[in-house]
ZABARO-292929 format. One record per atom (N, C-alpha, C, O, CB): x, y, z; residue in three letters. Coordinates in steps of 0.2 Angstrom, whole numbers, plus 5000, padded with zeros to 4 digits. Glycine has a CB too. Example, Ala and Ser with C-alpha at 12.3 -4.5 7.8 and 13.67 -1.06 7.14 Angstrom:
506649725039ALA506249785039ALA506649845039ALA507149835042ALA505749785045ALA506449895035SER506849955036SER506450005039SER506750065040SER507049975029SER
//
This chain:
496250465025MET496950465026MET497150535022MET496950555017MET497350395023MET497650565026ASN497750635024ASN498150635017ASN498650595016ASN498050675029ASN498050685013LYS498450685007LYS498950755009LYS498850795013LYS497850695001LYS499550755005PHE499950805007PHE500050845001PHE500050824996PHE500450765010PHE500050915002MET500050964997MET500650964994MET501150944996MET499951024998MET500751004987PRO501351014984PRO501851054988PRO502351054986PRO501351044978PRO501751084994ILE502351124997ILE502751065000ILE503351075002ILE502051175003ILE502551005000PHE503050955002PHE503450944996PHE503350964990PHE502550885004PHE503950914997ALA504450884992ALA504250814990ALA504650764991ALA505250894994ALA503750814985ILE503450754983ILE503850724977ILE503850744971ILE502650754981ILE504250674979VAL504750664973VAL504750584973VAL504650554978VAL505550694974VAL505050564967MET505150494966MET505850474968MET506350504969MET504950484959MET505950414968ILE506550384972ILE506950334968ILE506750294964ILE506250334979ILE507650354969LEU508150314966LEU508050244970LEU508150254976LEU508850344966LEU507950194968ALA507850134971ALA508450094971ALA508750084966ALA507350094969ALA508750074977VAL509350044978VAL509149974981VAL509149974988VAL509750094982VAL509049924978SER508949864982SER509349834987SER509849844985SER508849814978SER509149804992GLY509549774997GLY509749835003GLY509449885003GLY510149744994GLY510249815006CYS510349855013CYS510949905010CYS511449875008CYS510549815019CYS510849975012VAL511350025010VAL511550045017VAL511150045022VAL511050085005VAL512150045019GLY512350075026GLY512650135024GLY512650165018GLY512950025030GLY512950175031GLY513250235030GLY512850285035GLY513250325037GLY513250245023GLY512250275036GLY511850325040GLY511850305047GLY512050255049GLY511150335037GLY511750355052SER511650335059SER511050365061SER510750415058SER512150355063SER510850355067GLY510250385070GLY509850325072GLY509950265071GLY509850425065GLY509150345075ILE508750295079ILE508050305076ILE507750365076ILE508850305088ILE507750255073THR507050255071THR506750205075THR506850145075THR506950245062THR506150235079THR505750185083THR505050175081THR504750215077THR505750205090THR504750125083ASP504050105081ASP503950095073ASP503350105071ASP503550165083ASP504350075070GLY504350075063GLY503950015059GLY503750025054GLY505050075060GLY503849965062SER503549905059SER502949895062SER502949895068SER503949855059SER502449865059GLY501849845061GLY501349825055GLY501649815050GLY501549905064GLY500749825057ASN500149805052ASN499749865049ASN499849915053ASN499749765055ASN499449865045GLY498849905042GLY498249865044GLY498049855050GLY498949915035GLY497849855037LEU497249815038LEU497449735038LEU497749715033LEU496749835033LEU497149705043GLU497349635044GLU496649595044GLU496149615046GLU497649625051GLU496749545040ILE496049485040ILE496149455047ILE496549405048ILE496149435034ILE495749475051THR495749425057THR495349365058THR495349325063THR495649455064THR494849355053ASP494449305052ASP494249285045ASP493849325042ASP493849315056ASP494249235042PHE494049205035PHE493849145037PHE494249105038PHE494549205029PHE493149135037SER492949065038SER492249055035SER491949105032SER492849065046SER491948995036SER491448965032SER490948935038SER491248905043SER491648915026SER490248945037ASP489748905041ASP489948835041ASP490048805046ASP489048925040ASP490048815035LEU490148735033LEU490848735029LEU491048775025LEU489448705028LEU491148675031THR491748665026THR491648615021THR491948605016THR492448645030THR491048575023ASP490948515018ASP490248535016ASP489748535021ASP491048455022ASP490048535010VAL489448565008VAL489148515002VAL489548504997VAL489548635006VAL488548505002TYR488248454996TYR488048494990TYR487948554991TYR487548414999TYR488048464984SER487848504979SER487148544980SER486648514983SER487848464973SER487148604978GLY486348634979GLY486248674986GLY485748704988GLY485748564978GLY486748654991LYS486748674997LYS487048734998LYS487548754994LYS487048635002LYS486848785003THR487248845004THR487748845010THR487748805014THR486648895005THR488148885010THR488548905015THR488748985015THR488649015010THR489148865015THR488949005021ARG489049075021ARG489849085023ARG490149055027ARG488649105027ARG490149135019ILE490949145020ILE490849215023ILE490549265021ILE491449145014ILE491249225029MET491349285032MET492149305033MET492549265036MET490849295038MET492249365032MET492849395033MET492749455036MET492449505035MET493249405026MET493249455042THR493249515046THR494049545046THR494549505046THR493149495054THR493949615045ILE494649655045ILE494649695050ILE494149715053ILE494849685038ILE495349715051GLU495349755058GLU495949815057GLU496449785054GLU495649705065GLU495949865058ASN496449915057ASN497049915063ASN496949945068ASN496149985056ASN497649875061GLN498049865067GLN498649905066GLN499149895070GLN498249805067GLN498549965061GLY499150005061GLY498950075065GLY498650075070GLY499150025053GLY499350135063ASP499250195067ASP498850245062ASP498650305064ASP500050235069ASP498550225056VAL498250275052VAL497550255050VAL497450195049VAL498650285046VAL497150305050GLU496350295048GLU496450275041GLU496850295037GLU495850365049GLU495850225039VAL495750215033VAL495050235031VAL494550205034VAL495950135032VAL494950275026ASN494350305025ASN493950245021ASN494250215017ASN494350365021ASN493250245022MET492850195019MET492950195012MET492850135009MET492150205021MET493150255008ASP493150235001ASP493850224999ASP493950224993ASP492850294996ASP494350205003LYS494950185002LYS495050105003LYS495650085004LYS495450225006LYS494650065004GLY494750005004GLY494149955002GLY493649975002GLY494749995011GLY494449894999LEU493949854996LEU494149784999LEU494749765000LEU494049854989LEU493549744999ALA493649665001ALA493449624994ALA493149654990ALA493149635007ALA493849564993LEU493749534987LEU493749464989LEU494149444994LEU494249544982LEU493249414986LEU493249344986LEU493449314980LEU493149324975LEU492549324988LEU493949274981ILE494249244974ILE494249174975ILE494349144980ILE494949264972ILE494049134969GLY493949064969GLY493249044969GLY492749084971GLY494349034974GLY493148974967GLY492548954968GLY492148974962GLY491548984964GLY492248964974GLY492248984957TYR491849024951TYR491248984950TYR490849014947TYR492249044944TYR491248914951ASP490648884948ASP490148884954ASP489648854953ASP490848804946ASP490248914960TRP489748924965TRP489348984963TRP489649034960TRP490048934972TRP488748974965ASP488249024963ASP488149074969ASP488049054975ASP487448994961ASP488349144968ILE488349194973ILE487649234972ILE487649284976ILE488949234973ILE487249214967GLY486649254967GLY486749324964GLY487149324959GLY486349264974GLY486449374967THR486549454965THR487149484968THR487249544967THR485949504966THR487449444973GLN488049474977GLN488549494972GLN488549474966GLN488349424984GLN489049534974THR489649544971THR490249514975THR490149514981THR489749604970THR490749494971ARG491249464974ARG491749524978ARG492149514982ARG491649424969ARG491549584976VAL491949644978VAL491449684982VAL490849694980VAL492349694972VAL491749694988GLN491349734994GLN491749794996GLN492349794997GLN491149695000GLN491449854997GLU491849914999GLU491749925007GLU491149905009GLU491549984995GLU492249945010LEU492049965017LEU491449995018LEU491150025014LEU492550015020LEU491149985025LYS490550005026LYS490550075031LYS490050115033LYS490149945029LYS491250075033LYS491350135037LYS492050145037LYS492450105035LYS491150125044LYS492350215040ASP493050225041ASP493250175047ASP492850155051ASP493150305043ASP493750165045LEU494250115050LEU494750155054LEU495250165052LEU494650065047LEU494550165060MET494950205065MET495550165067MET495550105067MET494550215071MET496150195068ALA496750165071ALA496550165079ALA496250215081ALA497350195070ALA496750115082ALA496550115090ALA497050165093ALA497650185091ALA496750035093ALA496750195099ASP496950245103ASP496950215110ASP496450235113ASP496450315102ASP497350175113PRO497250155119PRO497150215124PRO496750205129PRO497850115121PRO497550275124THR497450335128THR496750355130THR496550365135THR497850395126THR496350355124ARG495750375123ARG495150315123ARG494550335122ARG495750405118ARG495450255124GLU495050195124GLU494650195118GLU494050185119GLU494650185129GLU494950205113ILE494650195106ILE494850135104ILE495450125103ILE494750245101ILE494550075102PRO494750015099PRO494950025092PRO494750075089PRO494249965101PRO495249965089ALA495349975082ALA494749965077ALA494349915078ALA495849925081ALA494650005073GLY494049985068GLY494049925065GLY494549905063GLY493950035062GLY493449895065THR493449835061THR492849835056THR492349865057THR493349775065THR492849785051SER492349785046SER492149715044SER492649685043SER492449815039SER491549695044LEU491449625042LEU491049615036LEU490549655034LEU491049585047LEU491249575032PHE491049545025PHE490749475024PHE491049435025PHE491549555020PHE490149475021LYS489849415020LYS489649395013LYS489349435009LYS489249415025LYS489749325011TRP489549305005TRP489049235006TRP489249205011TRP490249294999TRP488649225003THR488149165002THR488249144996THR488149174991THR487549185003THR488549064996LEU488649034991LEU488348974990LEU488248944996LEU489249034990LEU488048944985THR487748884983THR488248834979THR488448844974THR487048894979THR488348784982ALA488848734979ALA488448714972ALA487848704971ALA488948674985ALA489048704968PRO488948674961PRO488648604961PRO488848564965PRO489548684958PRO488248584956ASP488048514955ASP488548474953ASP488948484949ASP487448514950ASP488648414956TYR489048364955TYR488648304956TYR488248294960TYR489548364959TYR488848244952PRO488448174953PRO488648144959PRO489148164962PRO488548124947PRO488248104961ARG488348074968ARG489048024967ARG489147984963ARG487748024970ARG489348044972GLY489947994972GLY490548034971GLY491148014972GLY489847944968GLY490448094968GLN490948144965GLN491048194970GLN490548224972GLN490748174958GLN491648224972SER491848274975SER492448314973SER492848294969SER492048254981SER492448384976LYS493048414975LYS493248474980LYS492748484984LYS493048444967LYS493748494980THR494048534985THR494148604982THR494448614977THR494748514986THR493748664984ASP494048734981ASP494348774986ASP494148774992ASP493448774979ASP494848804984GLN495248844988GLN494948924988GLN494948954982GLN496048844986GLN494648944993MET494349014992MET494849064995MET495149055001MET493649014996MET494949114992ILE495449164995ILE495049224997ILE494649244993ILE496149184990ILE495249255003GLY494949325005GLY495549375003GLY496149345004GLY494749335013GLY495449435001ARG495949485000ARG495749555002ARG495149565001ARG496149484992ARG496049585005VAL495849665007VAL496449705003VAL497049705004VAL495949675015VAL496049754999TYR496549814996TYR496349875000TYR495749885002TYR496349824986TYR496849915001TYR496749985004TYR497350025003TYR497850005001TYR496749975011TYR497250095004ASP497750145004ASP498050165010ASP497650175015ASP497650195000ASP498650165011TYR498850175018TYR499450225017TYR499650235012TYR499150115022TYR499750245023GLU500350285023GLU500750265030GLU500550245035GLU500150365023GLU501450275029THR501850265035THR502250335035THR502450355030THR502350205036THR502250365041LYS502650425042LYS503150415047LYS503050385052LYS502150475044LYS503750455046ALA504350455050ALA504450525051ALA504550555046ALA504850425048ALA504450555057VAL504550615060VAL505250615065VAL505350575069VAL503850635064VAL505650665063GLY506250675067GLY506550735066GLY506350785063GLY506650625066GLY507150735069SER507650795069SER508350785067SER508550725069SER507650825077SER508650815063VAL509350815062VAL509750865066VAL509550925067VAL509350835054VAL510250855069TRP510650905072TRP511250925068TRP511650885066TRP510850875079TRP511450985068ALA511851025065ALA512351075069ALA512051115073ALA511651065061ALA512951065068TYR513451105072TYR513851145068TYR514151115063TYR513851065078TYR514051205069PRO514551245066PRO515251195067PRO515351175072PRO514651325069PRO515651185063ALA516251155064ALA516651165070ALA516851115073ALA516651155060ALA516751225072GLY517151255077GLY516851245084GLY517151225089GLY517151325077GLY516151245084GLU515851225091GLU515851145092GLU515851125098GLU515151255091GLU515751115087ALA515851035087ALA516551015089ALA516650965093ALA515651005080ALA517051045087ALA517651025089ALA517851045096ALA518151015100ALA518251065084ALA517551105098ALA517651135106ALA517251085110ALA517551065115ALA517451215107ALA516651055108ALA516251005112ALA516750945113ALA516750915118ALA515650985108ALA517050925108ARG517450855108ARG518050875112ARG518250825116ARG517850835100ARG518350935112ASP518950945116ASP518750945124ASP519250925127ASP519251005114ASP518150965126ALA517850965132ALA517550905134ALA517250905139ALA517451015131ALA517650845129LYS517250785130LYS516550785131LYS516350735134LYS517550755136LYS516250835129GLU515550835129GLU515150785123GLU515450775117GLU515250915127GLU514650765124SER514250725120SER513950775115SER513650825117SER513850675123SER513950745108LEU513650785103LEU512950755102LEU512850695102LEU514050795095LEU512350795101GLN511750765100GLN511750745093GLN512050765088GLN511150815101GLN511350685092THR511250655085THR510450645084THR510050655088THR511650575085THR510350625078SER509650615075SER509350565078SER509550515081SER509650605069SER508650575078THR508250535080THR507550535076THR507450585073THR508050555088THR507250485074PHE506550485071PHE506150435074PHE506350385077PHE506750465064PHE505450455073GLN504950395076GLN504450395071GLN504150445068GLN504550415083GLN504350335069SER503850305063SER503250275066SER503150235071SER504150255059SER502650295062THR502050255063THR502050185060THR502550165056THR501450295060THR501550145063LYS501650075062LYS501150065055LYS500550095055LYS501450025069LYS501350025050GLY501050005044GLY501349955041GLY501849925043GLY501050045040GLY501049925036PRO501449865032PRO502049875028PRO502449835027PRO500949845027PRO502249945027VAL502849975025VAL503150015030VAL502750055032VAL502850015018VAL503749995032SER504150025037SER504650075034SER504850065029SER504449975042SER504850125038LEU505350175036LEU505850185042LEU505650195047LEU504950245034LEU506450175040GLU506950185045GLU507450245042GLU507750235037GLU507450105045GLU507450295045VAL507850355043VAL508450365046VAL508450365053VAL507450415044VAL508950375042SER509650395046SER510050445042SER509850455036SER510250325047SER510550475045VAL510950535041VAL511650525042VAL511850495048VAL510750605042VAL512050545038SER512850545038SER513150595035SER513050605029SER513150475035SER513550635039PRO513750615047PRO513250635051PRO512850675049PRO514450645049PRO513250615057ASP512750625062ASP513150635068ASP513450585070ASP512250565063ASP513150685072PRO512850755069PRO513150785063PRO513750765061PRO512750815074PRO512850835060VAL513150855055VAL513550925057VAL513450965062VAL512450885049VAL514150925054GLU514550985055GLU514651025048GLU514851005043GLU515250955058GLU514451085049PHE514551135043PHE515151185044PHE515251215049PHE513851185043PHE515451195038GLU515951255038GLU515751305033GLU515851365034GLU516651235036GLU515451285027THR515151335022THR514451315021THR514151265023THR515451335016THR514051365018PHE513351365017PHE513351305012PHE512751275012PHE512951435014PHE513751285008ASN513651235002ASN513851165005ASN513751115001ASN514151254996ASN514051155011ASP514151085014ASP513451055014ASP512851085014ASP514451095022ASP513450975014TYR512850945014TYR512950875018TYR513550855019TYR512750935007TYR512450855020PHE512450785023PHE511950745019PHE511550765015PHE512350775031PHE512050675020THR511650625016THR511150595021THR511250585027THR512150555014THR510550585018LEU509950565021LEU509750495018LEU509750495012LEU509350605021LEU509750445023TYR509550375020TYR508850355022TYR508750345028TYR509950325023TYR508550335018VAL507750305020VAL507750235018VAL507750225012VAL507150345016VAL507750195023LYS507650115022LYS506850105020LYS506450115025LYS507950075027LYS506550075015VAL505950065015VAL505849985014VAL506049955010VAL505650095010VAL505449965019SER505349885019SER504649865019SER504249905021SER505649855026SER504449815015ASN503849775016ASN503849725021ASN504049675021ASN503649745010ASN503449745026VAL503449705033VAL502749675034VAL502549645039VAL503649765040VAL502349685030GLY501649675031GLY501449605029GLY500849585030GLY501249725027GLY501849565025GLY501649505022GLY501249495016GLY501149445014GLY501349465027GLY501049555013GLY500749565006GLY501049605001GLY501649605001GLY500149605007GLY500649634997LYS501049664992LYS500949734991LYS500349754993LYS500849634986LYS501349774989ILE501349844989ILE501149864982ILE501349834977ILE502049874990ILE500749914981TYR500649944975TYR500650014974TYR500650044980TYR500249924972TYR500550054968LYS500450124968LYS499850144972LYS499350114971LYS500450154961LYS499850204975PRO499250224979PRO498750254975PRO498850284970PRO499450284985PRO498050244976ASP497550264974ASP497250234968ASP496750254965ASP497650334973ASP497650184965ILE497450154958ILE496750104960ILE496350104956ILE498050114954ILE496750074965VAL496250024967VAL495650054969VAL495050034967VAL496449984972VAL495750104972THR495050134976THR494950194974THR494550234977THR495150154984THR495150214967SER494950284965SER494250284962SER494050224962SER495450314959SER493950334960SER493250334957SER493250294951SER492650274949SER493050414956SER493750284947CYS493750254941CYS493850184942CYS494050154937CYS494150284936CYS493850154947SER494150074948SER493650034952SER493849984955SER494950064952SER492950054953LYS492450024957LYS492349964953LYS492349964947LYS491850064958LYS492249894956PHE492149834952PHE491349834949PHE490949874952PHE492249774957PHE491149814944THR490549794942THR490549724941THR490049694937THR490249834937THR490949684944GLU490949604944GLU491249574937GLU491549524937GLU490149574945GLU491049614932ALA491249584925ALA491549644921ALA491149684920ALA490649564921ALA492249644919THR492449714916THR493049684912THR493449654914THR492649764922THR493049714906SER493549694901SER493749744896SER493449794897SER493349634898SER494249744892CYS494449794888CYS494549854891CYS494249904888CYS494149794883CYS494849864895ILE494849924899ILE495649934901ILE495949894904ILE494449924906ILE495850004900ASN496550024902ASN496750004908ASN496350024912ASN496650094901ASN497249974910GLN497349954916GLN497550004921GLN497649994927GLN497949904916GLN497650064918GLY497850124923GLY497050154925GLY497150184930GLY498350184920GLY496450144922CYS495950164924CYS495550114928CYS495150124933CYS495650174918CYS495750054927TYR495349994930TYR495849924931TYR495749884927TYR494549974925TYR496249934937PRO496849884937PRO496649824940PRO497149784940PRO497349914941PRO496049804942ILE496049744946ILE495449714942ILE494949754940ILE495949744954ILE495449644940TYR494949614936TYR494749544940TYR495149514943TYR495249604928TYR494149524939ASP493949474941ASP493749424936ASP493649444930ASP493349484945ASP493849354938GLU493849304932GLU493049284931GLU492749264935GLU494249224934GLU492849304924VAL492149294922VAL492349274915VAL492849284911VAL491749364922VAL491849224913GLU491849204906GLU491249224902GLU490749224906GLU492049134905GLU491149234896GLY490649264892GLY490649334891GLY491249364891GLY490049244895GLY490049354891ILE489949434890ILE490149474896ILE489849454901ILE489149454887ILE490549524895VAL490749564900VAL490649634898VAL490849654893VAL491349544903VAL490549674903THR490449754901THR490849794904THR491149784910THR489749774902THR490849854902PHE491249904905PHE490849934911PHE490249924912PHE491349964901PHE491249954916ASN490949984922ASN490650064920ASN490750084915ASN491549994928ASN490250084925SER489850154923SER490350214924SER490050274923SER489250164927SER490850204925CYS491350264927CYS491450304920CYS491650284915CYS492250234929CYS491250364920SER491250394914SER491950404911SER492050414905SER490950464916SER492450404915ASP493150414912ASP493350344908ASP493750344903ASP493850434918ASP492950294910CYS493150234906CYS492650214900CYS492750154898CYS493250184910CYS492150254899ALA491550234895ALA491750224887ALA491450194884ALA491050294895ALA492250254886SER492450254879SER493250234878SER493550274875SER492250324875SER493450174881ILE494050154880ILE494150124873ILE493850064872ILE494350124885ILE494650144869PRO494750124862PRO494950044862PRO495250014866PRO495350164859PRO494750014857VAL494749944856VAL495649924857VAL495849874860VAL494449914849VAL495949974854ALA496649964854ALA497049974861ALA497649954861ALA496950004850ALA496549994867ASN496849984873ASN496749924877ASN496749924883ASN496750034878ASN496449874873CYS496349814877CYS497049784878CYS497349774873CYS495849764875CYS497149754885VAL497849734885VAL497949664887VAL497549644892VAL498249774890VAL498449634884ALA498449554886ALA498549554894ALA498849594897ALA499149514882ALA498249494896PRO497949444893PRO497249444892PRO496949384891PRO498149394895PRO496949504892TYR496349514891TYR496049504884TYR496449524879TYR496249584894TYR495549474883THR495349454876THR495049504873THR494649534876THR494849404877THR495149524866THR494949584862THR494349544857THR494049584854THR495649614857THR494249494857SER493749464853SER493149494854SER492849494860SER493549394853SER492749524849GLY492049554849GLY492049614852GLY491549644854GLY491449504853GLY492649644854CYS492649714858CYS492349764855CYS492649794850CYS493349724861CYS491849794857VAL491549864855VAL491749914860VAL491549904866VAL490749864853VAL492149964858ALA492350014862ALA491750044866ALA491250064863ALA492650054858ALA491750064873GLY491150094876GLY490550044877GLY490050074880GLY491050154873GLY490449984875THR489949954876THR490049884879THR489949884885THR489549954871THR490349834876ALA490349774879ALA491049734876ALA491249744871ALA489549724878ALA491249684879CYS491649644876CYS491549564877CYS491149554882CYS492349654878CYS491749524873THR491649444873THR492349424875THR492849434871THR491249414867THR492349384880GLY493049354881GLY493049324888GLY492549314892GLY493549404879GLY493749304890THR493849274897THR494349324900THR494849344897THR494149194897THR494149344905ILE494649374910ILE494949324915ILE494649294919ILE494149424914ILE495549324916LYS495949274921LYS496449314924LYS497049294923LYS496149214917LYS496349364929ALA496749394932ALA496549424940ALA495949444940ALA496949444928ALA496949424944HIS496649444950HIS497149494954HIS497249494960HIS496449384954HIS497449524949ASP498149564953ASP498049644950ASP497849654944ASP498949524952ASP498449684954VAL498549754951VAL499049734945VAL499449684944VAL498949804957VAL498949774941ALA499549774935ALA500149774937ALA500349814942ALA499449834929ALA500549734934GLU501249714937GLU501649774937GLU502149784941GLU501549664932GLU501549824933ASP501949874932ASP501849934938ASP502149984939ASP501849904925ASP501349914941ASP501149964947ASP501249934954ASP501149964959ASP500449974948ASP501549864954LEU501749834960LEU502349854963LEU502849874959LEU501849754958LEU502449864970ASN503049874973ASN503349944972ASN503849964974ASN503549824969ASN502749984971LYS503050054969LYS502650114973LYS502150144971LYS502950074962LYS502850114979PRO502550174984PRO502750244982PRO503150254978PRO502750164992PRO502450304984THR502550354982THR503050374989THR502850354995THR501850394981THR503650414988ILE503950444994ILE503950524995ILE504150564990ILE504650414995ILE503650545000ILE503650615001ILE504150635006ILE504150615012ILE502950635002ILE504650685005ILE505050705009ILE504950785011ILE504950825006ILE505750695006ILE504750795017ASP504450865019ASP505050895022ASP505150875028ASP503850865023ASP505350955020LEU505750995023LEU505551065025LEU505851105027LEU506350995020LEU504851065024SER504551135024SER504651175030SER504651235030SER503851145022SER504751135036LYS504751165042LYS505451165045LYS505651185051LYS504351125047LYS505851145041SER506751145043SER507051215043SER507551225046SER507151105038SER506751255038ASN506951335039ASN507751335037ASN508251365040ASN506751375048ASN507851295031GLY508551305029GLY508851245025GLY509351245022GLY509051325035GLY508451185026LEU508551125022LEU508451115015LEU507851135014LEU508251075026LEU508851095010VAL508651095004VAL508851025001VAL509450995002VAL508851155000VAL508450994997LEU508650934994LEU509150964988LEU508951014985LEU508050884991LEU509750924987GLN510350954983GLN510050934976GLN510150984972GLN511050924984GLN509750874975ASP509550854968ASP508950814969ASP508950764973ASP510250794964ASP508350834967SER507750804968SER507650734964SER507250694966SER507150854966SER508250724959THR508150664955THR508450604960THR508450544958THR508650674948THR508650614966CYS508750554970CYS508050524971CYS508050464974CYS509250574976CYS507650554970LEU506950514973LEU506550494967LEU505950494968LEU506550574977LEU506850474961ASN506550444956ASN506250374958ASN506550334961ASN506950434951ASN505650364954ASP505250304954ASP505550244959ASP505950204956ASP505050274947ASP505350234966ILE505550174970ILE505150124968ILE504650124966ILE505450184977ILE505650064968GLU505349994967GLU505549954973GLU506249934973GLU505549964961GLU505249924977VAL505449884983VAL505549814981VAL505149764981VAL504949884989VAL506049804978ILE506349734976ILE506549684982ILE506949694986ILE506949734970ILE506249624982GLY506449584987GLY506249604994GLY506349574999GLY507149594987GLY505849654994GLY505449675001GLY505849735004GLY505649765009GLY505549615007GLY506349755001ILE506749815003ILE507149854999ILE507449824994ILE507249795008ILE507149925000THR507649964996THR507750025000THR507450035005THR507349984989THR508350064997THR508650115002THR508550174997THR508750174991THR509350105005THR508350224999VAL508350294996VAL508950334999VAL508950345005VAL507650324996VAL509350364995ILE509950404996ILE509950474994ILE510050484988ILE510550364994ILE509850524998CYS509750594996CYS510350634998CYS510650605003CYS509150624997CYS510550684996ASP511050734998ASP510650795000ASP510150804996ASP511550754992ASP510650825006VAL510350885008VAL510850935010VAL511350925014VAL509750875013VAL510651005007THR511151055009THR510751115014THR510151125014THR511451075003THR511251145016LEU511051195022LEU511051265019LEU511651285017LEU511551205029LEU510551305018SER510551365015SER510951425019SER511151475016SER509951385013SER511051415025GLU511451455029GLU511751415036GLU511451375039GLU510951525031GLU512451445037ILE512651415043ILE512351435049ILE512351495050ILE513251415044ILE512151385053PRO511951405061PRO512451435065PRO513051415065PRO511651345065PRO512251485068THR512751525073THR512951485079THR513351505083THR512451585075THR512551425080THR512551385085THR512251325084THR511851325079THR512451415092THR512351265088LYS511951205086LYS511251215086LYS510951255090LYS512151155091LYS510951175082ARG510151175081ARG509951115078ARG510351085075ARG509951235077ARG509351095079SER509051045076SER508551065069SER508351125069SER508651015081SER508551025065TYR508051035059TYR507650975058TYR507850925057TYR508551035052TYR507050995059PRO506450935057PRO506350915051PRO506350955046PRO505650955059PRO506350855050ILE506150815043ILE505650775044ILE505650735049ILE506850775040ILE505150765039THR504650715039THR504750675033THR504850715028THR503850735040THR504650615033VAL504650565027VAL504050525028VAL503950495033VAL505250505027VAL503650525022ILE503050495021ILE503150445015ILE503350455010ILE502450545019ILE502850385017ALA502750325012ALA502050325010ALA501650305015ALA502950255014ALA501750345004ASP501050335002ASP501050274998ASP501350264993ASP500750414998ASP500550234999TYR500550164995TYR499750134995TYR499350154998TYR501150114999TYR499750094991GLY499150044992GLY499449964994GLY500049954992GLY498750034985GLY499149924997TYR499249865000TYR498749824999TYR498149845000TYR499449875006TYR498949754998TYR498449704998TYR498649645001TYR499349635001TYR498149694991TYR498349605004LYS498549545008LYS497949485008LYS497349505007LYS498649565016LYS498249425007ASP497749365006ASP497649325012ASP498049335016ASP498049315000ASP497149285012THR497149225017THR496649175013THR496249195009THR496949245024THR496649115016GLU496349065011GLU495949015017GLU496049015023GLU496849015006GLU495448985014LEU495148925017LEU494948875011LEU494848895006LEU494448955022LEU494848815013SER494548755009SER493748735010SER493548735015SER495048695012SER493448735004LEU492848715005LEU492748645000LEU492948644994LEU492248775003LEU492548595004ASN492348525000ASN491648524997ASN491148535001ASN492348465004ASN491648514991VAL490948494987VAL490748414987VAL491248384984VAL490948534980VAL490248394989PHE490048324988PHE489348314983PHE488848344984PHE489748304995PHE489548284979GLY488848264974GLY488348234978GLY488448204983GLY488948224968GLY487748234975LYS487148204979LYS486648174973LYS486148144975LYS486748254983LYS
//
């Protein structure tokens, strides 16, 4: 997945929850999916104590952006009294997952994950049902590209007098679990002085059925699972697996000497020796709460040759509350066009995303 350089206006967003009106324009192809779990199944759903079954999870890239193999993880949650041997509950992608390209007859990229589990021991006549959860984490982006039309005020007035239609903005967006709808007001823009401005609206919506989180925190080099990890700064290692007993740090050098004081609730600090191991219980399966619902928004005006954000603080930290928020920014023109012209604008949402699916396994004692 492409990363964007500082020449872009990388800015954080003023989060305005709910729907905010005022802009006009057309955004097409804006909603869709990223990585989808297309299969999560077990060879057996009824398993006797001591017997094994195999769980398989298939994911497919159903969006428009490639996912590099180091930017995705699969996780098996639940059934912690089942024996998984030397396997890890977390598995990385085995290859880059391409987006489908029908014109070149390239299918969507898929990846298969497998776990073999041995059922726990129960007395004859006793049984229980375990809910197993399959989860996929990945970094993704959604990009909306379009143009804003601007007219000198006199030319716009003359066109109206002649009953001519004025051209208005259009934007086209890639598919992903986070959608972007971009509009402007007024549309088209009419300028009288170079200090005139228009308002840009970016509606950000969670349409994928999962959860958004800050990009790069899960799949960075400092957040690979070792199956049992505790007493680690959440910013360095944001996802935890449920394990009881002795748990150790991962091997990432950046995390090798986290001070005991950095142990974060609800993670047990008892017996914690910085840089070596901890004793306790970890019971969490989520990105840290402070990192949820916070995509990064990038507004690229570099190709517009004249558009400037009036105040970049309009893009302070975005938080997608209730699945939707709207970003509102004013944009100025550094010089008045001598005739009508279009100005290209690109808006990018860069984010992490995860989604779950479930199945039930029944254990019978023997």
